N, C-alpha and C positions, 0 to 999 in steps of 0.2 A: 504494500500500500504506500502511496506517495505521502510525503510529509505534509499534513494539513496546514501547519503553520506556514511553511514555505509557500504552499498554494495560495493561502490568504494574502500573504505579502505580495505575491505576483499579481493577484487581482487588484489589490490596492494601488500598486505601482501603475497598472494599466487602466485604472479607473473602471475596471470590469466588475459588474455585480457578482455577488456570491451569496450562498445560502448555507447556513449552518444548522444542523439538527443535533440535539443532545438526547442521551438515553432517557433522561427524566421527562422528556416532552411527551405528553399523552398522545399527540398526533404524529409523532415521528415515525413510528413503525408503519402506519398506514401510508405515509408519504413515501417511505423507502420501498414498500411493497409495490406501489404504483410505479415508481421510477424503475424498479427491477423489471416489471412487465414491459415497459417501454424499451428498456435496454435490450431485452431478449428479442424484441421485434426489429430493432434498428441497428444493433451493433453486431459485427461479425467476429470481433476479437474475443475468443473464449476466455482469455485471462481476465479481461475487464468484466465480463459477465460473472465469472467466478468471484472476482473481488467484490462486486456489489452483493452477490449472494452471501458472502461471508459477513459483510457489514450488516445485512438484514438478519442473519443468524445471531450476531452479537447483540443487536437491538432486541430481538425476541428473548434471548437468554437474560438480558438485563431486566426486561419487563417481568419475567418469571421470578427472578431473584429479588427484585426490589419492588416494594409496594408503594413507593413514593413517586410514581409518575403523576404528573399534574399538567394543568393547562400551562402553555408556555408563558414566560414572563414578557 
C-alpha cells in the first residue's frame, strides 16, 4: 500500500482534492464497498483490486472489533 501521508502531501502540492475515511466512521465501510465494486468494473490491475479488497477487509475487521463507530465529525 502506498504511503497515505505522502499521497496527501502530493495532493496538497497539486491542489488536487482528496478524501479520507477512518475506521471509526459509521459510513466508511459502505463507501469503500461501493468504491470496490466500481474498481472491479473499471480497473484491470489485479494488484490494485486486491489492495482495495484488503482495505475493505481491514475496515470490516475494525467494525467487528470496535463498537465505537459513529457519524463522522
